Structures are given as structure tokens and as C-alpha cells.
C-alpha positions as CSV (number, residue, x, y, z in Angstrom):
1,X,71.2,69.9,-68.9
2,X,74.3,71.5,-67.3
3,X,74.0,73.8,-64.2
4,X,70.4,72.7,-63.4
5,X,68.8,72.0,-60.1
6,X,67.7,68.6,-58.9
7,X,64.1,69.7,-59.3
8,X,64.7,70.5,-63.0
9,X,66.5,67.2,-63.6
10,X,63.7,65.3,-62.1
11,X,61.3,67.1,-64.3
12,X,63.4,66.3,-67.3
13,X,63.8,62.6,-66.6
14,X,60.1,62.1,-65.9
15,X,59.5,63.2,-69.5
16,X,62.5,61.3,-71.0
17,X,60.3,58.2,-71.7
18,X,56.7,58.1,-73.0
19,X,55.8,55.4,-70.4
20,X,56.1,55.3,-66.7
21,X,56.6,51.7,-66.7
22,X,58.3,49.7,-69.5
23,X,60.0,46.5,-68.0
24,X,63.1,45.0,-69.6
25,X,66.8,45.0,-69.0
26,X,68.2,45.7,-72.3
27,X,68.2,49.7,-72.2
28,X,69.5,50.0,-68.8
29,X,72.1,47.2,-69.2
30,X,73.6,48.9,-72.4
31,X,74.1,52.3,-70.4
32,X,75.3,50.6,-67.2
33,X,78.0,49.0,-69.3
34,X,79.0,52.4,-70.8
35,X,79.0,53.9,-67.2
36,X,81.3,51.1,-65.9
37,X,83.9,51.6,-68.6
38,X,83.7,55.5,-68.0
39,X,84.2,55.1,-64.2
40,X,86.5,52.1,-64.6
41,X,84.4,50.0,-62.1
42,X,83.4,46.4,-62.2
43,X,80.7,46.4,-59.8
44,X,78.8,48.5,-57.0
45,X,80.1,46.7,-53.9
46,X,81.7,43.5,-52.9
47,X,78.3,42.0,-51.6
48,X,74.8,43.0,-53.1
49,X,71.4,42.2,-51.4
50,X,68.4,42.4,-53.7
51,X,64.9,42.5,-52.1
52,X,61.6,41.7,-54.1
53,X,58.1,41.1,-52.8
54,X,54.6,42.4,-52.8
55,X,54.8,44.0,-49.3
56,X,57.6,44.6,-46.8
57,X,60.5,45.4,-49.2
58,X,61.2,48.7,-47.9
59,X,60.9,47.5,-44.2
60,X,63.4,44.7,-44.9
61,X,65.9,47.1,-46.6
62,X,65.6,49.5,-43.5
63,X,66.3,46.6,-41.2
64,X,69.4,45.4,-43.2
65,X,70.7,48.9,-43.2
66,X,70.1,49.3,-39.5
67,X,72.2,46.1,-38.7
68,X,75.0,47.0,-41.1
69,X,75.3,50.5,-39.5
70,X,75.3,49.0,-36.1
71,X,78.0,46.6,-37.2
72,X,80.2,49.2,-38.7
73,X,79.8,48.0,-42.2
74,X,79.5,50.8,-44.9
75,X,76.4,50.4,-47.1
76,X,74.2,52.0,-49.6
77,X,70.6,51.4,-50.1
78,X,68.2,52.1,-53.0
79,X,64.4,52.1,-52.3
80,X,61.4,53.7,-53.9
81,X,59.3,55.7,-54.0
82,X,60.1,58.3,-51.5
83,X,57.9,60.4,-49.0
84,X,59.4,63.9,-48.9
85,X,62.5,64.1,-51.1
86,X,63.9,62.3,-54.0
87,X,67.1,62.0,-52.1
88,X,65.5,59.4,-49.7
89,X,65.7,56.8,-52.4
90,X,69.4,56.7,-52.3
91,X,71.1,56.4,-49.0
92,X,74.8,56.0,-47.9
93,X,75.0,54.5,-44.4
94,X,71.5,55.6,-43.7
95,X,71.9,59.1,-44.8
96,X,70.0,60.5,-47.9
97,X,72.3,61.3,-50.9
98,X,73.2,64.9,-51.6
99,X,71.8,66.9,-54.4
100,X,75.3,67.3,-56.0
101,X,76.0,63.7,-56.1
102,X,72.7,63.0,-57.7
103,X,72.9,65.7,-60.3
104,X,76.5,64.5,-61.0
105,X,75.3,61.1,-61.7
106,X,72.2,62.3,-63.9
107,X,74.8,64.3,-65.9
108,X,76.8,61.2,-66.6
109,X,73.8,59.2,-67.6
110,X,72.6,61.7,-69.9
111,X,76.1,62.1,-71.6
112,X,76.4,58.3,-72.1
113,X,72.8,57.3,-73.0
114,X,72.7,58.6,-76.5
115,X,69.4,58.0,-78.3
116,X,68.2,55.4,-75.6
117,X,65.0,56.4,-73.8
118,X,64.9,55.6,-70.1
119,X,62.1,55.4,-67.7
120,X,62.1,57.5,-64.6
121,X,62.9,54.5,-62.6
122,X,65.8,53.3,-64.8
123,X,67.3,56.7,-64.4
124,X,67.0,56.6,-60.7
125,X,68.5,53.0,-60.7
126,X,71.6,54.0,-62.7
127,X,71.8,57.2,-60.6
128,X,72.0,55.0,-57.4
129,X,74.6,52.4,-58.9
130,X,76.8,55.4,-60.0
131,X,76.9,56.9,-56.4
132,X,77.4,53.5,-54.8
133,X,80.3,52.7,-57.1
134,X,82.1,55.7,-56.1
135,X,81.9,55.3,-52.4
136,X,83.9,52.0,-51.8
137,X,81.1,50.4,-49.8
138,X,81.0,47.0,-48.1
139,X,77.3,46.3,-49.0
140,X,74.6,47.5,-51.4
141,X,70.9,46.8,-50.7
142,X,68.7,47.2,-53.9
143,X,64.8,47.2,-53.6
144,X,63.1,45.8,-56.6
145,X,60.7,48.6,-58.1
146,X,58.3,46.2,-59.8
147,X,58.4,42.4,-60.1
148,X,62.0,41.4,-60.3
149,X,63.1,39.5,-63.4
150,X,62.7,42.4,-65.7
151,X,63.2,45.2,-63.2
152,X,66.2,47.5,-63.6
153,X,68.0,46.6,-60.4
154,X,68.2,43.1,-61.9
155,X,71.1,44.2,-64.2
156,X,73.2,43.6,-60.9
157,X,73.7,40.0,-59.9
158,X,72.6,39.5,-56.2
159,X,74.9,37.8,-53.8
160,X,71.8,37.2,-51.7
161,X,68.2,37.6,-52.8
162,X,65.1,38.1,-50.5
163,X,61.5,37.4,-51.4
164,X,59.4,39.1,-48.7
165,X,55.9,38.2,-49.8
166,X,53.6,37.3,-52.8
167,X,50.4,39.0,-53.5
168,X,48.0,39.9,-56.2
169,X,49.3,43.2,-57.1
170,X,50.5,44.8,-60.5
171,X,48.8,42.1,-62.4
172,X,48.9,44.1,-65.6
173,X,52.7,43.4,-65.7
174,X,53.4,40.4,-63.6
175,X,50.5,37.9,-64.2
176,X,47.0,37.1,-63.0
177,X,48.0,34.4,-60.4
178,X,50.2,34.2,-57.3
179,X,52.2,31.5,-59.1
180,X,53.0,33.7,-62.0
181,X,53.7,36.8,-59.8
182,X,56.0,34.7,-57.6
183,X,58.0,33.4,-60.6
184,X,58.5,37.0,-61.8
185,X,59.8,38.1,-58.2
186,X,62.1,35.2,-58.0
187,X,63.9,36.4,-61.1
188,X,66.5,38.2,-58.9
189,X,67.7,34.9,-57.5
190,X,70.9,33.5,-58.8
191,X,72.3,29.9,-58.9
192,X,74.4,28.8,-55.9
193,X,73.6,32.0,-53.9
194,X,71.4,32.4,-50.9
195,X,67.6,33.0,-51.4
196,X,65.4,33.8,-48.5
197,X,61.7,33.3,-48.7
198,X,59.5,35.1,-46.2
199,X,56.2,34.0,-47.7
200,X,54.6,31.4,-45.6
201,X,51.8,30.5,-48.1
202,X,53.7,29.7,-51.4
203,X,51.5,29.0,-54.3
204,X,51.4,25.5,-55.6
205,X,54.1,24.8,-58.0
206,X,56.5,27.6,-56.9
207,X,58.5,25.1,-54.8
208,X,59.5,23.3,-57.9
209,X,60.4,26.6,-59.7
210,X,62.6,27.6,-56.7
211,X,64.4,24.2,-56.9
212,X,65.0,24.7,-60.6
213,X,66.7,28.0,-59.9
214,X,69.4,26.3,-58.0
215,X,69.7,28.9,-55.4
216,X,70.7,28.0,-51.8
217,X,67.2,28.5,-50.4
218,X,66.1,29.5,-46.8
219,X,62.3,29.3,-46.0
220,X,60.3,30.9,-43.1
221,X,58.9,28.1,-40.9
222,X,61.5,25.7,-42.1
223,X,65.0,27.3,-42.0
224,X,64.2,30.3,-39.8
225,X,61.1,30.6,-37.2
226,X,59.1,33.2,-35.6
227,X,57.2,31.8,-32.7
228,X,54.6,33.6,-30.5
229,X,56.2,34.6,-27.1
230,X,53.7,37.1,-25.8
231,X,50.8,39.3,-27.1
232,X,53.5,41.8,-28.7
233,X,56.6,39.7,-29.2
234,X,57.8,36.7,-31.2
235,X,61.0,34.5,-30.6
236,X,63.3,34.2,-33.6
237,X,65.3,31.3,-34.5
238,X,67.7,31.4,-37.4
239,X,69.9,28.9,-39.3
240,X,73.7,29.3,-38.8
241,X,76.3,27.1,-40.0
242,X,73.5,24.6,-40.8
243,X,72.2,24.6,-37.3
244,X,69.2,26.3,-35.7
245,X,70.0,28.9,-33.1
246,X,67.8,30.9,-30.8
247,X,68.4,34.6,-31.8
248,X,66.1,36.5,-29.3
249,X,62.7,38.4,-29.1
250,X,61.4,40.7,-31.7
251,X,58.7,43.1,-30.6
252,X,55.9,44.1,-32.8
253,X,56.4,47.8,-34.2
254,X,55.4,49.5,-37.2
255,X,58.0,47.2,-39.1
256,X,56.7,43.5,-39.1
257,X,58.6,41.0,-37.3
258,X,59.1,38.9,-40.4
259,X,60.9,41.8,-42.2
260,X,63.1,42.0,-39.1
261,X,63.6,38.3,-39.3
262,X,64.6,38.2,-42.9
263,X,67.2,40.8,-42.3
264,X,68.7,39.0,-39.4
265,X,68.8,35.8,-41.2
266,X,70.1,37.4,-44.3
267,X,73.2,39.0,-42.7
268,X,73.9,36.1,-40.5
269,X,74.5,34.1,-43.7
270,X,77.1,36.7,-44.9
271,X,79.5,35.7,-42.1
272,X,79.7,39.2,-40.5
273,X,79.8,39.3,-36.8
274,X,76.4,39.8,-35.4
275,X,75.9,41.5,-32.0
276,X,72.4,40.2,-30.9
277,X,71.6,42.6,-28.1
278,X,72.5,45.7,-30.0
279,X,70.6,44.5,-33.1
280,X,67.6,43.4,-31.1
281,X,67.4,46.8,-29.3
282,X,67.7,48.8,-32.5
283,X,65.2,46.7,-34.6
284,X,62.7,46.6,-31.7
285,X,62.7,50.4,-31.8
286,X,62.9,50.9,-35.7
287,X,60.3,52.7,-37.6
288,X,59.9,53.6,-41.2
289,X,58.1,56.8,-42.6
290,X,54.6,56.0,-43.8
291,X,54.5,52.4,-42.4
292,X,51.8,52.0,-39.6
293,X,53.1,55.3,-38.4
294,X,51.3,57.0,-35.7
295,X,51.2,60.8,-35.1
296,X,49.2,63.2,-32.9
297,X,48.5,66.5,-34.6
298,X,46.9,69.1,-32.4
299,X,45.4,66.3,-30.3
300,X,44.2,64.4,-33.3
301,X,45.3,60.9,-33.7
302,X,46.5,60.0,-37.2
303,X,47.8,56.6,-38.5
304,X,49.8,56.7,-41.8
305,X,50.3,53.6,-43.8
306,X,51.1,53.1,-47.4
307,X,49.1,49.9,-47.7
308,X,47.7,49.7,-51.4
309,X,46.8,46.0,-51.8
310,X,44.5,43.6,-50.1
311,X,47.3,41.9,-48.0
312,X,48.6,45.1,-46.7
313,X,45.1,46.3,-46.0
314,X,44.4,43.1,-43.9
315,X,47.5,43.8,-41.8
316,X,46.4,47.5,-41.5
317,X,42.9,46.4,-40.3
318,X,44.5,44.4,-37.5
319,X,46.3,47.3,-36.3
320,X,43.6,50.0,-36.1
321,X,42.5,50.8,-32.7
322,X,40.1,53.8,-31.8
323,X,38.2,54.9,-28.7
324,X,35.9,57.0,-31.0
325,X,35.1,57.2,-34.7
326,X,37.6,56.1,-37.3
327,X,37.9,58.0,-40.6
328,X,39.6,56.8,-43.8
329,X,41.5,59.4,-46.0
330,X,42.4,57.3,-49.0
331,X,42.9,57.1,-52.7
332,X,44.6,54.6,-55.0
333,X,46.2,54.1,-58.4
334,X,44.0,52.7,-61.0
335,X,45.8,49.4,-61.4
336,X,45.1,48.5,-57.7
337,X,42.3,46.1,-56.7
338,X,40.0,48.5,-54.9
339,X,37.2,45.9,-54.3
340,X,39.7,43.6,-52.4
341,X,41.1,46.5,-50.3
342,X,37.7,47.5,-49.2
343,X,36.8,43.9,-48.5
344,X,39.4,43.9,-45.8
345,X,38.4,47.2,-44.3
346,X,34.7,47.6,-44.9
347,X,33.7,47.3,-41.3
348,X,36.5,49.5,-40.1
349,X,35.6,53.0,-41.0
350,X,32.7,55.3,-40.1
351,X,33.3,57.6,-43.0
352,X,35.6,57.4,-46.2
353,X,37.2,60.7,-47.3
354,X,38.3,59.9,-50.8
355,X,40.8,62.3,-52.4
356,X,42.0,62.8,-55.9
357,X,45.7,61.9,-56.5
358,X,47.0,65.0,-58.5
359,X,50.7,64.0,-59.0
360,X,50.4,60.7,-60.8
361,X,48.7,59.9,-64.2
362,X,47.8,56.5,-63.0
363,X,45.5,57.8,-60.3
364,X,42.2,56.3,-60.0
365,X,38.9,58.2,-60.6
366,X,37.8,58.9,-57.0
367,X,34.1,59.0,-58.3
368,X,34.5,55.3,-59.2
369,X,36.1,54.5,-55.8
370,X,33.1,56.3,-54.1
371,X,30.5,54.5,-56.2
372,X,31.9,51.2,-55.0
373,X,32.0,52.3,-51.5
374,X,28.3,53.3,-51.6
375,X,27.3,50.0,-53.4
376,X,28.7,48.3,-50.2
377,X,26.3,50.5,-48.0
378,X,29.2,52.6,-46.8
379,X,29.3,56.4,-46.4
380,X,31.8,58.7,-48.0
381,X,32.6,61.8,-50.1
382,X,35.0,62.8,-52.9
383,X,37.3,65.6,-52.5
384,X,39.4,67.3,-55.4
385,X,42.8,66.6,-53.5
386,X,44.2,64.4,-50.8
387,X,44.8,67.5,-48.8
388,X,41.2,68.6,-49.0
389,X,40.1,65.0,-48.0
390,X,42.4,65.1,-44.8
391,X,41.4,68.6,-44.0
392,X,37.7,67.6,-43.9
393,X,38.3,64.6,-41.8
394,X,40.5,66.7,-39.4
395,X,37.9,69.3,-39.0
396,X,35.4,66.7,-38.1
397,X,37.6,64.5,-35.8
398,X,37.7,64.8,-31.9
399,X,40.7,63.8,-29.7
400,X,39.1,60.3,-29.2
401,X,38.8,59.7,-33.0
402,X,41.4,58.2,-35.4
403,X,42.1,59.3,-38.9
404,X,43.9,56.7,-41.1
405,X,45.7,58.0,-44.2
406,X,46.4,55.1,-46.7
407,X,46.2,53.8,-50.3
408,X,49.4,54.9,-51.8
409,X,52.8,56.5,-51.0
410,X,51.3,59.8,-52.8
411,X,48.3,59.9,-50.3
412,X,50.7,59.5,-47.3
413,X,53.2,62.0,-48.6
414,X,50.6,64.7,-49.6
415,X,49.1,64.6,-46.0
416,X,52.4,64.5,-44.2
417,X,53.6,67.5,-46.0
418,X,50.3,69.3,-45.3
419,X,50.8,68.7,-41.5
420,X,54.3,69.8,-41.7
421,X,53.4,73.4,-42.7
422,X,50.2,73.6,-40.5
423,X,50.5,75.4,-37.1
424,X,50.8,73.2,-34.2
């Protein structure tokens, strides 16, 4: 695979392993050891922060990245999936990695992996670690892809771990209860290192497991607090040097206040100087592509959100406001709990435009999704692509209406790309 484009490399690594998901650290650990010897490096950065959770991982990573950049600390971040380009997954100081650097990392991985088969995500993870290792960074922030304990990023020991939330998602791989799922996600924590918990409703029995880990744990509503201040803001108090301090007001934006709070509390524990006013100003303006993101396209109101489970759908429902009709443009992957998602949104939409996801083998059958919608007495129709679903909703909508695109990163990305090429 010499002198190939990034697109060709991505197609190649997508076919490298027969399964899209195969949890486990053995394969990726072996190759990472070879890479470290080849590059002559011992780690990726002096301080590593790893973020797990059902929802809010990407938002938390974004906030940590914002604070570090404001504070003049160099950082690398690894997230997934992407919206527009693969490069978005790997960032240096907030900027997407260059094609050349990604290709160079892929070439190194391929030259060292021998007969070992890597999944797409494992290839991505190693690529990010290589790029970070070469850039003399102060911090690296790693977002877990699935679970935590057996996720590829967990080959790196976190100096600080964050658990954002626990929901019933990915049950096929993580377990059927919130307790089982929580235990898997806590696998990123290390004994004697800080562990931040953003989940306010911990499943029974998980506190004991957290205690057994031996991490230095910080809990929302115990060690850091978000208190209502007004209709659209919350006051944050954090623990600093074992004492509670008022940090300031966090405003509601497309990024939830809890994710901003986790980022602030986390970096306060690292000992780096924190400039409150600059950080509050930045985070209170921060947005993240595809998360509660509003756009007006040719006078039509559109809300994008990658919500793909019941907990995220509940948050989405609270943030939908329309002066006219509200249309859903949606589809999901087949391992998602469609029944629970609809439960949170069944009285929200006037019509459901259900598209077929065409770029993922795990896509749910849209006809099955429609059958359930109709069984609830709701109205909808199936379309052969997300683009067609959106176009039909768009053709029907007026300037007072709202189109909500949600269900997966794929749904949001497909419609965003369509809008980009449409005349304005």
C-alpha cells in the first residue's frame, strides 16, 4: 500500500478485519509495542485523559481541548466517528490531522502488523497514537469507541479517567444492565489516579465496584456541583485542593453543562493554571458538529443531533421548539433500541421520514422501523436513502416548521453533506 491516497487506505483498512467490532486488547497491544520500539518512544504524552460513557464523550473531549488551547498547552485528541472527513477524528491543538501524517502512520502500522488482523477502529487508534507520539504534546485526550475495558484506547494507561454517563446502549457487547455496562466503562480507570463520574444516577452496586478500583474518585453532586441559576444557566462549584470553590456560570448551549463541568473539574485536578473568565467565555460559546446543532437552510429550520439511544432522545425532546409542524428525518443502526427512542419522542413529531442508511452494514431495516411507528398510531414513510428522506421533508416544510435530523452520525453526516452542495 505505497503511494496510495487516504481514501484508498480507508477502504483497505475497512476490509482488513472480517468484523466491524471485535473487542479485546491483545492484537492492538502487540502492534503498539512494535510501534513504540520502531519510533523509540515510551508513551504518547506526559498526561493522558481517557473519556468513556454512553453519551457526552465527544462533547467532554471538545471542552477539554478548548480549555487546553486557551491555556497554551499543546494537545492531541482522538474521537469517533467523524461527520465530514476521517481527519476530524485525530486533532492536534484543535486542528484536524493532515492526510500525509495519517497515511504515514497507516504505512507504519501495515509494515509492523504482520499477520495480525486489525479492526477499522484499532487501525484508527494506532494511527492517532503514532501521530501524537511524534508531536511532543503536553496532553492527549482519548475518547473510548465502545465500552472501555476492552476498547483499543485502553492500551494506554489514563492519568485521569472520565465516565460521562451510563445508559442501555450496545447491550450486545457490554451487558444487559446499567450495572454491567457501567463496570465495562469504568475499565479505563487506574488505581491511584483521578476518576470523574458525571452520571448522577449510578446503578445499585456500582459504588462498591468504583471503590474496589482504588481510583481517586470525584462524583457529580458530591465533589462538583451544577446548581440552577436561571432558566438557561447553572452555577458550577468544583473541588480544588480538597476544598469546594465556586467557578462561575455555565450557559446552556448545544454542549450540555455537565460535559463542560467535567472538563473544568478534570483540568483543575491536573494543576495547570485555569483562567476562569476566558474559559467560561469560550465554553459558553462552544458548539460541536452534529450535537443539538441548529441551521437555517433556505429559510427552513433544521436541528441536527446524533442522538441514537433513549437517554439522548430524552434530552433532544426537551430542546425541540417549533412554531409550526415538526418533522423527523431519522434512521438507526440495528443494535439500537428503537422502541425506547420512540417512547421519548412519540408525541414530538407530526411525521416521520425514515431513510435507509446506505454506508453501514449494521443499518436497521427502515421498514421494520416504520412498522413500529405505525403500531404506535404515528405517521411516516420509508425512503431509500437519508438524502431522499430529508429532501421530502424539506419540500414539505415551511419557514415556521422544524426538521429534526437524528438517529446516528451517518444520518446527520448524509444530510449535512447534501445541504453543503445544494444552492443557497
